[in-house]
C-alpha positions as CSV (number, residue, x, y, z in Angstrom):
1,M,28.8,44.6,35.4
2,S,29.1,44.8,31.4
3,D,27.1,47.5,29.4
4,V,26.4,44.8,26.7
5,F,23.9,41.9,26.3
6,H,23.1,39.2,23.7
7,L,20.9,40.2,21.0
8,K,19.3,37.8,18.4
9,I,16.9,39.3,16.0
10,L,14.7,36.8,14.0
11,A,12.8,37.6,11.1
12,I,10.8,34.8,9.3
13,E,13.5,33.7,6.9
14,K,16.4,34.2,8.4
15,T,18.5,35.7,11.5
16,F,18.8,39.6,11.1
17,Y,21.3,40.1,13.7
18,D,23.0,38.0,16.5
19,G,25.7,39.4,18.6
20,D,26.3,41.8,21.7
21,A,24.3,45.0,21.8
22,I,24.5,48.0,24.0
23,S,20.5,49.0,23.6
24,L,17.7,48.3,21.3
25,N,14.7,50.3,20.8
26,F,11.7,49.3,19.0
27,Q,7.8,49.6,19.1
28,A,5.6,46.7,20.5
29,F,1.8,46.4,20.1
30,D,1.5,48.0,23.7
31,G,4.1,51.2,23.1
32,A,7.5,52.1,22.8
33,Y,10.3,49.7,24.4
34,Q,14.1,50.2,25.3
35,I,16.1,47.3,26.3
36,L,19.4,47.6,28.0
37,A,22.3,45.2,29.7
38,S,21.0,43.7,32.8
39,H,17.3,43.6,31.8
40,E,15.1,40.4,32.3
41,P,15.5,38.1,29.5
42,V,12.7,38.6,27.2
43,V,10.6,37.2,23.7
44,M,8.3,39.2,22.5
45,A,6.3,40.0,19.2
46,V,7.0,43.6,17.7
47,K,5.1,45.8,15.8
48,E,6.2,46.2,12.1
49,G,8.4,49.5,12.0
50,I,12.1,50.7,12.4
51,M,14.3,48.7,15.3
52,R,17.5,50.6,16.3
53,F,19.9,49.3,18.3
54,R,23.7,50.3,19.3
55,I,26.6,47.9,19.2
56,R,30.4,48.5,19.3
57,D,32.8,47.9,16.3
58,D,36.2,46.4,16.5
59,E,37.8,49.3,17.8
60,G,35.4,50.1,20.4
61,N,33.5,52.8,18.8
62,E,29.5,52.9,19.2
63,I,27.6,52.3,16.0
64,V,23.6,52.9,15.5
65,K,22.2,50.2,13.4
66,T,18.6,50.2,12.1
67,G,16.3,47.7,10.8
68,V,13.1,47.9,9.1
């Protein structure tokens, strides 16, 4: 089983991120969420704020990315 999943984050005017991710942390209107590999596919509106997701670079190192 893979520890990555495909993540696509859309903003109103552009695609913010489209690629593989290890995890995603964000605030929704009903609380905090963390998405990991093997979760059910989900589409949801999120609360304005900071979103953090972990990805791997070309050498396999984990990197934490932050979006607002």
